[in-house]
C-alpha positions, 0 to 999 in steps of 0.5 A: 128641281130634283136631280135624276139618278142614273142606273149606272153604278157609282164610278162606272163611267170613270172605270170604263174610261180608264179601261179604254185608255189602258186598252189604247196605251197597250195597243200603241206600246205593242205597235211600237215594240213590233214596228218594222220598216217593211209595210204589212201587205196582208191581214189574214182572215181568222176564225176563233172558236172555243169549247169548255176546255180550249180555245182554237184560232185558225189563220188563213195563210195560203201560199206561205211556207211553214218556215216563214211563219212566226207565232208568238204570245205578247201579254194576252195576244197571239201574234202571227207573222208570215212572209209570202213570196212572189211566184213569178216564173216568167217575167216576160208576161203581161198580167191581165188580172192579178189578185193574189197578194205577196209580202208580209202578213201580220195579225194580232188576236186578243184572247177573249178569256184566260188561256194556258199559253205554256201548253199552246200548240200550232200546226200548219196544214193546207194553208191554215195555221191551227193554234190551240190552247187550254182554257184557264179558269179566271178567278180574278173579277169573280164576286166574293161575299164578305161578311159584315160584322157588328161591333158593340 
C-alpha cells in the first residue's frame, strides 16, 4: 500500500506548532510582566487601518482624562492603559439603570506588520485615542534566489 503524500511542504507542521508555541509564551510573559493587583474593568473597542505609508490605531476611551492614559510599546505590541473615575455627584440616589463602566482600562494590540515605533504619535481627542506610526519595509522573510553552481 502506497503512502499518500501531503500538499504541505516538509516541516511545515513543526514550524506552525513552533510559531504558535512562541506566540503563547510571549503572551504569558507579557501578562506576567504587566500584571497588577487591580482587575481590568474594561477592554476598549479598537479600529485599526493602514495606508501604504502608515498604520493608524484608534482606541475608544470616552470619559478618560488625558493624564490618566498610558501608551507604551512592548516588542511588536501597542499597550494602552487608562483609568476612568466614577462620577457620582449625589450618593443619595438609587440608580434604576447603570450601564457605564469605571475603573482600569487595558488593551494590547499587536501590529500586523513592521512599523517605525520611534516615530509613533498619539493624540487624544473627543474620547478617542489616535495612534499613528509609519510602516517599515520588512526585508526578513522575503524569498531570495540563491544561484546553484556545479563543481567539476
